[in-house]
C-alpha positions, -999 to 999 in steps of 0.1 A, spaced: -679 -685 303 -703 -706 283 -684 -727 257 -703 -743 228 -683 -771 212 -693 -798 188 -680 -833 196 -654 -847 173 -631 -877 177 -605 -864 153 -570 -859 168 -563 -831 143 -567 -795 156 -599 -776 147 -599 -756 116 -612 -727 137 -612 -724 175 -627 -693 191 -625 -688 229 -642 -660 248 -642 -634 221 -655 -599 231 -657 -568 210 -672 -534 218 -673 -504 195 -682 -470 209 -698 -486 240 -719 -510 219 -713 -547 225 -707 -563 191 -695 -598 203 -701 -611 238 -681 -642 250 -681 -660 217 -667 -696 219 -669 -725 194 -649 -749 173 -652 -757 136 -638 -792 127 -617 -796 96 -635 -807 65 -669 -794 76 -693 -769 61 -705 -746 88 -732 -720 85 -730 -688 105 -766 -677 108 -783 -648 124 -802 -616 118 -788 -583 106 -765 -567 132 -758 -600 149 -721 -595 147 -713 -621 119 -691 -599 98 -672 -586 128 -666 -622 139 -654 -632 104 -630 -604 103 -615 -614 136 -612 -651 125 -595 -639 93 -570 -619 112 -582 -586 98 -594 -572 132 -586 -579 168 -610 -586 196 -610 -567 229 -606 -601 247 -604 -638 238 -584 -657 212 -588 -674 178 -567 -703 165 -566 -714 129 -555 -750 125 -539 -749 160 -521 -716 155 -530 -681 166 -550 -661 140 -533 -631 125 -511 -620 96 -490 -652 98 -521 -673 91 -534 -654 61 -521 -681 38 -542 -707 56 -575 -690 47 -593 -674 18 -619 -647 25 -648 -635 4 -658 -603 21 -694 -590 22 -685 -560 1 -667 -559 -32 -630 -552 -29 -620 -558 -66 -604 -531 -87 -631 -519 -110 -607 -504 -135 -593 -538 -145 -608 -564 -168 -614 -599 -155 -584 -612 -174 -562 -584 -160 -574 -591 -125 -568 -628 -127 -533 -622 -140 -527 -598 -111 -542 -622 -86 -518 -649 -99 -489 -627 -89 -501 -616 -54 -513 -649 -41 -485 -675 -36 -510 -703 -34 -528 -694 -66 -539 -724 -87 -541 -713 -123 -557 -745 -135 -584 -742 -108 -590 -706 -119 -595 -716 -155 -618 -744 -145 -639 -721 -122 -640 -693 -149 -658 -718 -172 -680 -733 -145 -691 -699 -132 -694 -684 -167 -671 -654 -160 -660 -636 -192 -624 -626 -192 -631 -595 -214 -656 -579 -190 -645 -548 -172 -651 -553 -135 -668 -520 -130 -693 -529 -157 -703 -562 -142 -736 -569 -127 -738 -578 -90 -742 -615 -98 -713 -615 -122 -690 -597 -97 -701 -621 -70 -691 -651 -92 -657 -634 -99 -651 -629 -62 -659 -665 -55 -636 -676 -84 -608 -655 -68 -615 -670 -34 -616 -707 -45 -586 -704 -69 -563 -703 -39 -552 -735 -22 -560 -723 13 -576 -750 34 -601 -727 51 -627 -708 30 -647 -680 46 -676 -666 27 -695 -635 40 -729 -632 25 -720 -646 -10 -756 -644 -22 -765 -608 -13 -782 -591 -43 -774 -620 -66 -797 -634 -92 -811 -669 -92 -787 -683 -119 -757 -669 -101 -769 -683 -68 -771 -718 -83 -737 -715 -99 -721 -703 -66 -737 -731 -46 -726 -756 -73 -690 -744 -71 -691 -748 -33 -704 -784 -36 -675 -792 -60 -650 -780 -35 -664 -802 -7 -660 -834 -26 -627 -845 -12 -631 -831 23 -598 -812 20 -613 -778 26 -633 -763 55 -660 -738 48 -675 -712 71 -703 -693 54 -723 -664 68 -756 -661 49 -792 -650 52 -801 -673 23 -808 -704 44 -828 -722 18 -800 -719 -8 -776 -737 15 -799 -758 37 -788 -791 21 -751 -783 22 -746 -773 58 -735 -800 82 -731 -776 112 -747 -744 123 -736 -716 146 -765 -694 155 -756 -659 166 -778 -631 177 -771 -598 195 -734 -607 195 -739 -640 214 -739 -676 204 -775 -687 206 -768 -723 197 -747 -748 178 -763 -776 159 -754 -807 140 -776 -806 110 -779 -844 107 -791 -845 143 -816 -818 135 -830 -837 106 -833 -869 127 -854 -849 152 -877 -838 124 -864 -802 121 -849 -783 93 -823 -755 93 -850 -730 86 -873 -742 114 -845 -742 139 -836 -706 129 -872 -696 134 -872 -712 169 -842 -693 180 -848 -659 164 -886 -655 159 
């Protein structure tokens, strides 16, 4: 088994530890011997082409699906239902109830998430320009994406997982989403794992990369080391997948 691991001197457990993950669906290999660590307090980009297995991997890390083989630990404990309180997931497809208004949804979310931070929700609602009177089903793709991020970040979970937060989102919404992520990184208390095709939008924020293609880890990079070698995130992506 090939294990990719970034060096860290921290004694604390990794925010995410994946070892030998395999997944096959109808004889098709989705994930093939996936192994890596994500240190606490980092912002890691999960990058790869369509069909690389990114969403399947995030579902396994989040405890929403099980691999055929291998294991995941979240902050040193096995991933699964018992660890759902340790992470907050923004899925790649909308899962919000369209029949509710934003105000009604946020009141509902406050009741279903034990770690909901009402003050943070109000702050993000203003920062992301999300109107409380809007009906979710009538929102644009960008508006709904901002609401999903608001929901994700309003929890106190130490691990934030975002699956394609920029898909189909307008420029202003992209900027607001990126700005909100930056704000959450300030104190280093949260760990971010973000799967995205929008490399340029996040290039300056990533400090680690996991490159995945055809269900396999194709490389793990420290972004600062990449820059010292004269490369960018985009150029490294092209080297691996072009």
